[in-house]
C-alpha positions as CSV (number, residue, x, y, z in Angstrom):
1,M,-1.7,0.7,-45.4
2,D,-2.5,4.4,-45.8
3,E,-0.1,5.1,-48.6
4,I,2.4,3.2,-50.9
5,V,5.3,5.0,-52.6
6,D,7.2,3.0,-55.2
7,H,10.9,3.6,-55.8
8,Y,12.7,2.2,-58.8
9,P,16.5,2.0,-59.5
10,E,17.8,4.6,-62.0
11,A,20.7,2.4,-63.4
12,C,21.9,-1.2,-63.4
13,G,24.2,-2.1,-60.5
14,G,26.2,-4.3,-62.8
15,C,26.8,-2.5,-66.1
16,E,25.6,0.9,-64.9
17,R,23.2,1.3,-67.9
18,R,20.2,3.4,-67.2
19,F,16.8,1.6,-67.0
20,D,14.1,2.5,-69.5
21,P,11.2,4.3,-67.8
22,G,8.8,1.8,-69.5
23,Q,10.2,-0.9,-67.2
24,R,8.7,0.7,-64.2
25,R,5.6,-1.4,-63.7
26,P,3.9,-2.6,-60.5
27,G,4.7,-6.2,-59.5
28,G,7.8,-8.2,-59.5
29,R,10.3,-8.4,-56.7
30,F,10.6,-5.5,-54.2
31,G,11.8,-4.7,-50.7
32,R,9.8,-3.0,-48.0
33,H,10.6,-0.1,-45.6
34,Q,7.7,1.4,-43.6
35,V,7.8,4.9,-42.0
36,A,5.3,5.9,-39.3
37,D,4.5,9.6,-39.0
38,L,1.9,11.9,-37.6
39,P,-0.4,14.1,-39.7
40,P,-0.5,17.8,-38.8
41,I,-2.2,18.1,-35.4
42,S,-4.8,20.8,-35.0
43,V,-7.9,21.4,-33.0
44,I,-11.1,21.5,-35.0
45,L,-12.9,24.7,-33.8
46,T,-16.7,24.6,-34.4
47,E,-18.8,27.7,-33.8
48,H,-22.4,27.0,-32.8
49,R,-24.8,29.8,-33.5
50,T,-28.1,30.0,-31.7
51,H,-30.6,31.9,-33.9
52,Q,-33.7,33.7,-32.8
53,L,-37.1,33.5,-34.6
54,R,-40.2,35.6,-34.1
55,C,-43.5,33.9,-33.8
56,R,-46.0,35.0,-36.4
57,H,-48.9,34.8,-34.0
58,C,-47.7,36.3,-30.7
59,R,-44.7,38.1,-32.1
60,A,-42.4,36.7,-29.3
61,R,-38.8,36.0,-30.0
62,T,-37.4,32.5,-29.2
63,S,-33.7,31.5,-29.1
64,A,-32.5,28.1,-30.1
65,L,-31.0,26.0,-27.3
66,L,-27.7,24.2,-27.6
67,P,-27.7,20.4,-27.0
68,D,-26.4,19.4,-23.6
69,V,-23.4,17.6,-25.0
70,I,-22.2,20.9,-26.5
71,A,-23.4,23.4,-23.9
72,S,-21.7,21.6,-21.0
73,S,-18.2,22.8,-21.9
74,A,-16.2,24.9,-24.4
75,F,-14.0,21.8,-25.1
76,G,-15.1,18.7,-27.0
77,C,-15.2,15.3,-25.4
78,R,-12.2,13.9,-27.2
79,L,-10.0,16.9,-26.2
80,Q,-11.2,16.6,-22.6
81,A,-10.4,12.9,-22.6
82,A,-6.9,13.5,-24.0
83,L,-6.1,16.1,-21.3
84,V,-7.4,13.8,-18.5
85,T,-5.4,10.9,-19.9
86,L,-2.3,13.0,-19.7
87,A,-3.0,13.6,-16.0
88,A,-4.1,10.1,-15.0
89,A,-2.0,7.8,-17.1
90,Y,1.1,9.9,-17.7
91,R,1.2,12.0,-14.5
92,V,1.4,15.3,-16.3
93,P,0.7,18.2,-13.9
94,R,-1.9,20.9,-14.7
95,R,0.7,23.4,-15.9
96,G,2.3,20.7,-18.1
97,I,-1.2,20.0,-19.6
98,T,-1.6,23.6,-20.6
99,E,1.8,23.6,-22.3
100,I,1.1,20.3,-24.2
101,A,-2.3,21.7,-25.3
102,R,-0.5,24.8,-26.6
103,D,2.4,23.1,-28.2
104,L,0.7,20.0,-29.7
105,F,-2.9,21.1,-30.2
106,G,-2.5,24.8,-30.7
107,I,-5.1,25.7,-28.0
108,T,-4.6,28.1,-25.1
109,L,-6.1,27.2,-21.7
110,S,-5.3,28.1,-18.1
111,T,-4.3,25.8,-15.3
112,G,-7.7,26.5,-13.7
113,T,-9.4,25.3,-16.9
114,A,-7.3,22.2,-17.0
115,D,-8.2,21.4,-13.4
116,A,-11.9,22.1,-14.1
117,I,-11.8,19.6,-17.0
118,C,-10.3,17.0,-14.6
119,Q,-13.0,17.7,-12.0
120,R,-15.7,17.2,-14.6
121,A,-14.1,13.9,-15.6
122,S,-14.0,13.0,-11.9
123,Q,-17.8,13.5,-11.6
124,A,-18.3,11.3,-14.7
125,L,-16.1,8.6,-13.2
126,A,-18.1,8.4,-9.9
127,G,-20.5,5.8,-11.2
128,P,-17.9,3.6,-12.9
129,H,-15.7,3.8,-9.8
130,L,-18.4,2.4,-7.5
131,H,-19.3,-0.2,-10.1
132,L,-15.7,-1.2,-10.3
133,Q,-15.6,-1.8,-6.5
134,D,-18.6,-4.1,-6.7
135,T,-16.9,-6.0,-9.5
136,V,-13.7,-6.5,-7.6
137,L,-15.6,-7.7,-4.5
138,D,-17.4,-10.2,-6.6
139,A,-14.1,-11.9,-7.4
140,A,-13.2,-15.2,-5.7
141,A,-9.8,-13.7,-4.7
142,V,-8.7,-10.1,-4.3
143,H,-5.2,-8.7,-3.7
144,V,-5.1,-6.0,-1.0
145,D,-2.4,-3.6,-0.1
146,E,-1.9,0.0,1.2
147,T,0.7,2.8,1.0
148,G,1.1,6.3,2.2
149,W,-0.6,9.3,0.7
150,R,-0.6,13.0,1.5
151,T,-3.6,15.5,1.5
152,R,-2.9,19.1,2.5
153,G,0.5,17.9,3.8
154,E,-1.2,15.4,6.2
155,E,-0.5,11.7,6.2
156,C,-3.3,9.6,4.7
157,A,-3.4,6.1,3.2
158,L,-4.0,4.8,-0.3
159,W,-5.7,1.4,-0.4
160,T,-6.0,-0.9,-3.4
161,A,-8.2,-4.0,-4.0
162,T,-6.9,-5.6,-7.2
163,T,-7.8,-8.5,-9.4
164,P,-6.1,-9.7,-12.7
165,D,-8.4,-7.4,-14.7
166,A,-9.4,-4.6,-12.4
167,V,-7.8,-2.1,-10.0
168,F,-9.8,-0.3,-7.4
169,L,-8.1,2.5,-5.4
170,Q,-9.4,4.5,-2.4
171,I,-7.8,7.2,-0.4
172,A,-8.7,7.2,3.4
173,K,-7.7,9.2,6.4
174,H,-6.2,6.3,8.3
175,C,-4.5,2.9,7.7
176,N,-6.3,0.6,10.1
177,R,-8.7,-2.3,10.3
178,E,-11.8,-0.1,10.2
179,V,-10.8,1.3,6.8
180,F,-10.0,-2.2,5.5
181,N,-13.4,-3.4,6.5
182,A,-15.0,-0.4,4.8
183,L,-13.0,-1.2,1.6
184,I,-13.7,-4.9,1.5
185,G,-16.7,-5.3,3.7
186,T,-17.1,-7.6,6.7
187,D,-19.1,-10.2,4.7
188,Y,-16.6,-10.8,1.9
189,E,-16.4,-14.5,1.3
190,G,-13.5,-14.7,-1.0
191,I,-9.7,-15.1,-0.4
192,V,-7.8,-12.0,0.6
193,I,-4.2,-12.0,-0.6
194,S,-2.1,-9.7,1.4
195,D,1.1,-9.2,3.3
196,R,1.4,-10.0,7.0
197,W,0.5,-6.6,8.4
198,N,-1.3,-6.9,11.7
199,G,-4.3,-5.0,10.3
200,Y,-5.2,-8.2,8.5
201,S,-4.8,-10.4,11.6
202,H,-8.6,-10.5,12.2
203,L,-9.1,-12.4,9.0
204,D,-9.8,-16.1,9.0
205,P,-6.5,-17.9,7.9
206,E,-8.7,-20.3,6.0
207,H,-9.8,-17.4,3.8
208,R,-6.5,-15.7,3.4
209,Q,-3.2,-16.1,1.5
210,A,-0.1,-14.5,2.9
211,C,2.5,-13.2,0.5
212,W,5.6,-15.4,0.2
213,S,7.7,-12.6,-1.3
214,H,7.4,-10.8,2.1
215,I,8.2,-14.1,3.9
216,Q,11.3,-14.5,1.7
217,R,12.5,-11.0,2.5
218,D,12.0,-11.6,6.3
219,F,14.0,-14.9,6.1
220,R,16.8,-13.1,4.3
221,K,16.8,-10.4,6.9
222,H,17.2,-13.0,9.7
223,A,20.0,-14.7,7.7
224,D,22.0,-11.4,8.0
225,G,21.8,-11.6,11.8
226,L,24.0,-13.5,14.2
227,G,24.0,-16.8,16.1
228,E,20.6,-18.6,16.2
229,Q,18.9,-15.9,14.2
230,K,21.4,-16.4,11.3
231,T,21.0,-20.2,11.4
232,F,17.2,-19.8,11.4
233,G,17.3,-17.5,8.4
234,E,19.7,-19.6,6.4
235,K,17.5,-22.7,6.8
236,G,14.4,-20.8,5.8
237,V,15.6,-19.1,2.6
238,P,16.0,-22.4,0.7
239,L,12.6,-23.5,1.8
240,V,11.0,-20.4,0.4
241,K,12.9,-20.8,-2.9
242,A,11.6,-24.4,-3.1
243,V,8.0,-23.1,-2.7
244,F,8.5,-20.7,-5.6
245,A,10.1,-23.4,-7.7
246,A,7.1,-25.7,-7.2
247,W,4.7,-22.9,-7.9
248,R,6.4,-21.8,-11.1
249,C,6.6,-25.4,-12.3
250,Y,2.8,-25.8,-11.7
251,R,2.0,-22.4,-13.3
252,D,4.2,-22.7,-16.4
253,E,4.4,-26.4,-17.1
254,H,2.2,-29.2,-15.7
255,H,-0.9,-27.4,-14.2
256,D,-1.5,-30.5,-12.0
257,R,-2.7,-29.4,-8.6
258,A,-2.2,-32.8,-7.0
259,R,1.4,-32.8,-8.1
260,L,1.8,-29.3,-6.7
261,Q,0.5,-30.4,-3.3
262,A,2.8,-33.5,-3.4
263,E,5.8,-31.3,-4.1
264,I,4.8,-28.8,-1.4
265,A,4.1,-31.4,1.3
266,P,7.8,-32.1,2.3
267,I,8.5,-28.4,2.3
268,Q,5.6,-27.8,4.7
269,A,6.9,-30.5,7.1
270,E,10.4,-29.1,7.1
271,L,9.2,-25.5,7.5
272,R,6.8,-26.5,10.3
273,A,9.7,-28.2,12.2
274,L,11.9,-25.1,11.7
275,L,9.2,-22.8,13.1
276,E,8.3,-25.0,16.0
277,T,12.0,-25.2,17.0
278,A,12.3,-21.5,17.0
279,S,8.9,-20.6,18.6
280,P,9.3,-21.7,22.3
281,K,9.9,-18.9,24.8
282,K,13.2,-20.5,25.8
283,A,14.7,-19.5,22.4
284,R,17.3,-16.9,23.0
285,N,16.6,-14.5,20.1
286,R,13.1,-13.0,20.5
287,W,13.1,-11.5,16.9
288,H,13.0,-14.8,15.0
289,R,10.9,-16.4,17.7
290,Q,8.3,-13.7,17.2
291,F,8.5,-14.2,13.4
292,A,8.1,-18.0,13.8
293,N,5.1,-17.6,16.1
294,N,3.4,-15.2,13.6
295,L,3.8,-17.7,10.8
296,L,2.4,-20.5,12.9
297,K,-0.7,-18.4,13.8
298,I,-1.6,-18.0,10.2
299,W,-0.3,-21.4,9.0
300,P,-3.3,-22.2,6.8
301,A,-2.9,-18.8,5.1
302,L,0.5,-19.9,3.8
303,W,-0.9,-22.7,1.7
304,T,-4.2,-21.5,0.3
305,F,-2.6,-21.3,-3.2
306,T,-2.1,-25.0,-3.2
307,I,-5.8,-25.7,-2.7
308,L,-7.8,-23.1,-4.6
309,D,-7.6,-22.0,-8.3
310,G,-7.0,-18.3,-8.9
311,V,-5.0,-17.8,-5.8
312,E,-1.3,-16.8,-6.1
313,P,1.4,-17.2,-3.4
314,T,2.4,-13.5,-3.7
315,N,0.8,-10.1,-3.5
316,N,2.7,-8.7,-6.4
317,L,-0.5,-7.9,-8.3
318,A,-1.5,-5.3,-5.7
319,E,2.0,-3.9,-5.4
320,R,2.3,-3.4,-9.1
321,S,-1.1,-1.6,-9.1
322,L,0.2,0.8,-6.5
323,R,3.4,1.6,-8.4
324,A,1.9,4.2,-10.8
325,P,0.0,6.0,-8.0
326,V,3.1,6.1,-5.8
327,I,5.0,7.8,-8.7
328,H,2.1,10.1,-9.1
329,R,2.2,11.0,-5.4
330,K,5.9,11.7,-5.5
331,I,5.6,14.0,-8.5
332,S,2.4,15.9,-7.4
333,L,3.2,15.7,-3.6
334,G,-0.3,14.3,-3.0
335,T,-3.5,16.2,-3.2
336,Q,-4.7,19.5,-1.7
337,S,-8.5,18.9,-1.3
338,D,-11.2,16.3,-1.0
339,D,-12.1,16.9,-4.7
340,G,-8.4,16.2,-5.6
341,E,-8.6,13.0,-3.6
342,R,-11.7,11.9,-5.5
343,F,-10.1,12.7,-8.9
344,A,-6.9,10.8,-8.0
345,E,-8.6,7.6,-6.8
346,R,-11.1,7.5,-9.6
347,A,-8.8,8.5,-12.5
348,L,-6.0,6.3,-11.3
349,S,-8.4,3.4,-10.8
350,A,-9.5,3.8,-14.4
351,A,-5.9,4.1,-15.7
352,G,-4.8,1.0,-13.8
353,T,-7.9,-1.0,-14.9
354,C,-7.4,-0.1,-18.5
355,R,-3.8,-1.0,-18.3
356,Q,-4.7,-4.4,-16.8
357,Q,-7.2,-5.0,-19.6
358,H,-4.8,-3.7,-22.4
359,R,-7.5,-1.2,-23.1
360,S,-7.2,2.5,-24.3
361,L,-7.8,4.9,-21.4
362,F,-8.3,7.7,-23.9
363,A,-11.0,5.7,-25.9
364,Y,-12.8,4.9,-22.6
365,L,-12.8,8.4,-21.3
366,S,-14.0,9.8,-24.7
367,E,-16.9,7.4,-24.5
368,L,-17.6,8.1,-20.8
369,I,-17.5,11.9,-21.1
370,T,-19.8,11.8,-24.1
371,A,-22.3,9.6,-22.3
372,H,-22.1,11.7,-19.2
373,N,-22.9,14.9,-21.1
374,R,-25.8,13.3,-22.8
375,G,-27.2,11.7,-19.7
376,D,-26.8,8.2,-21.1
377,P,-25.8,5.2,-19.0
378,F,-22.0,5.1,-18.3
379,P,-19.8,2.6,-20.0
380,T,-18.4,0.2,-17.5
381,L,-14.8,-0.3,-16.5
382,A,-15.5,-3.9,-15.6
383,P,-14.3,-6.6,-18.0
384,A,-16.7,-7.9,-20.5
């Protein structure tokens, strides 16, 4: 508690007689009402003077040198961290950053200066970003997803590899298998949780988990069709709902994997029969036949969550980690340079990771920029 202000009644509420000031003593019964406010916000301006001294022996003049942490910029580490936090976590454009700096902090800077501060932060984030990728790939299961991005008006792809406590983002020129292999690596031994995009078809179904939320959406789409397709979809939707019900019961109540497998077994048998009925070439509707065949091809990947701990039946974690970058892309219309791409993927990775860990992005950036200016080892984004 920073300050306590005591308020006493002036007069009795019953007989309306005024209270004696001597009765106003701490203690006794009282009510509480707290008010949160901000102190006056102002930038602390420090002037560093480099004096010259003349040597008594050789008479040469020597000027003092500024420490690297001071000489690297005209703005302090905390102010830089605050401006980068506005750009990364709150999607404020460069012009908006200059306006906030003027209105809240009382400091004037140009949009070019704001961008230069972001680029210096991007350089400082290079090491933590690579270390974050290594940390994600050390996880037993990783959620992978991709979405569109634009650089100089051209279509690119934004990839994410996400775990419950880390978000790694990377912008690439294309959205294909080669980029996925560059992101994850060809020797990753964990479980890849993803949607059913054909770019993941080369993965071993035994080391993959397909997203049941996407499967539910597809069954509902077929249920809106006609004839056999409608019947196929209407039979599949309740089965997906049963899968989710069993998973939620396991996750929130009993935590018994044997019981989960026992509850899933009859659903597996019924779904398998439904898919095999729709899969032969003699089936009239090729759309749900193709969908059924695709599910049968990756059949083991549908049930990995029933076998291994740490694997979920949906890819919602990756999709949530892409939500903030997608909003950032819509507001900023993408990036205009390679340096802009690097700042976006590094800063948004840091913002997403701090959000996952319930950690202050501003505090982390303050520590990182200070360490970078001093040449000290960078603080890691990876969970402790």
